[in-house]
C-alpha positions in Angstrom: 0.0 0.0 0.0 1.4 3.4 -1.0 1.1 6.5 1.2 -1.6 7.8 -1.2 -3.7 4.7 -0.7 -3.5 4.6 3.1 -6.2 6.3 5.1 -5.5 9.8 6.1 -4.9 10.2 9.9 -4.9 13.7 11.2 -3.6 14.8 14.6 -5.4 18.0 15.3 -4.2 20.2 18.2 -7.7 20.4 19.6 -9.7 17.4 20.9 -13.1 17.6 22.4 -14.0 14.4 24.3 -17.5 12.9 24.9 -20.2 14.5 27.0 -19.9 14.0 30.7 -23.0 14.2 33.0 -23.2 17.3 35.1 -25.3 20.4 35.7 -24.8 21.5 33.0 -23.3 18.6 31.0 -19.7 19.3 29.7 -17.0 17.9 27.5 -13.4 17.6 28.5 -11.2 19.6 26.1 -7.5 18.9 25.3 -5.1 21.0 23.4 -1.7 19.5 22.3 -2.5 16.4 24.3 -3.1 18.2 27.6 -6.4 18.7 29.4 -7.2 22.4 29.4 -10.7 22.5 30.9 -14.4 21.7 30.5 -16.3 23.0 27.5 -20.1 23.5 28.1 -20.8 25.0 24.6 -19.1 25.7 21.3 -18.1 29.1 22.5 -16.0 27.5 25.2 -14.1 25.5 22.5 -13.4 28.7 20.6 -12.3 30.6 23.8 -9.9 27.8 24.9 -8.5 27.7 21.4 -8.0 31.4 21.3 -6.3 31.3 24.7 -3.7 28.9 23.3 -3.2 31.0 20.2 -5.3 28.8 17.8 -7.6 30.4 15.4 -10.5 28.0 14.4 -12.1 28.9 11.1 -14.0 25.6 10.6 -15.1 23.5 13.6 -15.9 20.7 11.1 -12.3 20.5 9.8 -10.9 17.2 11.2 -7.4 18.7 10.8 -8.3 21.4 13.3 -10.7 19.7 15.8 -11.4 16.1 16.7 -14.8 15.6 18.2 -15.1 12.3 20.2 -18.5 10.9 21.1 -20.5 13.3 19.0 -20.0 16.4 16.9 -20.0 20.1 17.6 -23.7 20.1 18.3 -23.6 17.3 20.9 -23.7 18.8 24.4 -26.1 16.5 26.2 -25.5 12.8 27.2 -27.5 10.3 25.1 
């Protein structure tokens, strides 16, 4: 298998983990592999990114943000 045939694996700087129960529910957020805090909404993701000098133009770009256990609209446990 050549490199062009292999699946693309991105390693984005931002990772937003699955929803955790709480009041309100939250998602653990990591930047560069380190936990930076709890995001309770999309705005929190953008604010943490900005605090670390990361400009996010597209929250759906897998090279920028990896959403685990849901997407950018998933903020409540299933």
